[in-house]
N, C-alpha and C positions, 0 to 999 in steps of 0.2 A: 369804392365808394368814390364818388365826384367831387373835384374840390371846390368846384363853384356851381351855381346855379343860376340859369336867368332869370329875372324879377321882372313886371314890366316898367317901362320909361326909361330902356338902357340900363338900368341898373343890374347887378351881382349880388351875391349870396355868398360868401365866401365858408365852406363849413369849417374850416381849419380856426378862423380865426374867431368864428361867429360876428364876421361883421360883414355891412353891404357897401359894395363902392362901387364907382361909375369909371371903368376903363375909357384911355384915353380912343380917339377914334381913327387914331392911324398907328403903325406898328413904331415903335422907338427905335428900331435901326436903319430902315431904309425909307420910312415916310406912306409906304404903302397904306391903302385906305379901304381894301378887300382881303376877305379871307382871312380876319384877324383871330386872337386864340389869348387867353392870357397864362402868364410864365410865371410861375411861382418861383422863388428863390428864396432860402432861408438863409439870412448872410450866416448864421453862427453855425450853422447845420454840424459843420465837422469838428468844431469846438464843443459842442454839447456831445457829440459821441465820444470823443478823446476823453472829455470829461467824465462821462458814464462807463466807458470802458476802466477808468481808472477807480471807479465806486465812488469819487467825490461826488458825484448827484445822480440820483435816482430817475426813470422815465418819469415816476407819477410826479415828479416835481418841475414836468415842461409842462406850466399850464398854458390856459388860452393868453394869458395876458403877455407871458413871457415868449411865447411864438409868435402873438403879434408885434412885439416889440422890435424883432429881428427878423420880421418877414417882410421882404420887397417883391410888388409885382410890378412887371412887365407886360405892357400891349406889344403883342408881335405878330405879325404874317407867318403864317402857316412855312412860308420858306425859312423865313430866319429863325422862326421855332425849332424847326427839324435841324438847321445849320447851329445853333446854339447845342443842341443835344449829342449832334453825331461830327462834326468837326474837331479835326484835331486844333487845337491851342495856335498855332503856327498857321495852319489853313485859317482860320476865321480871320485871323489879323491881318494877312494877306488879302482876302477878300473882302472884307469891311472896314479896314484900318483904324480897327478899335480893339481893344484889348477884351480876352471872351470873359477871363475872370469875372467882369460887371457883374455877368451871368449866373456863373458856376464857379464852385471849387474844381480848380484843376487837380487831377491825381496826381 
C-alpha cells in the first residue's frame, strides 16, 4: 500500500498518519526543484522495535497518534532519496557534508 496519495492543489494525504500535508517545492538536501518525492522517516522506529522485542509494548499500541508524533517527512529529489537509502554513512557524509542519520537509522 502506498504511503502518500496526491490530492488537488499540491497537497498529499499520508495514509500512515491520516494527515494532509504540503511538501516543500525543493529538495531539502541539494535544493533541486524537479523529480521530487517524499521520504518518510519514523524517528523512533528502532526504539519501538526494541521495546516490542522485549514485550514492553505491543504492536497494537502503535496508534496513529503515536506514529504521527514521531514521524518526520522530508522532500527529496530522486537522486538524494536514492543516496539516503543506499549510500553508506561515510560516503553520504563525504558527498553532501551532512550526517545521514538525520534521515535514517544507521545499522
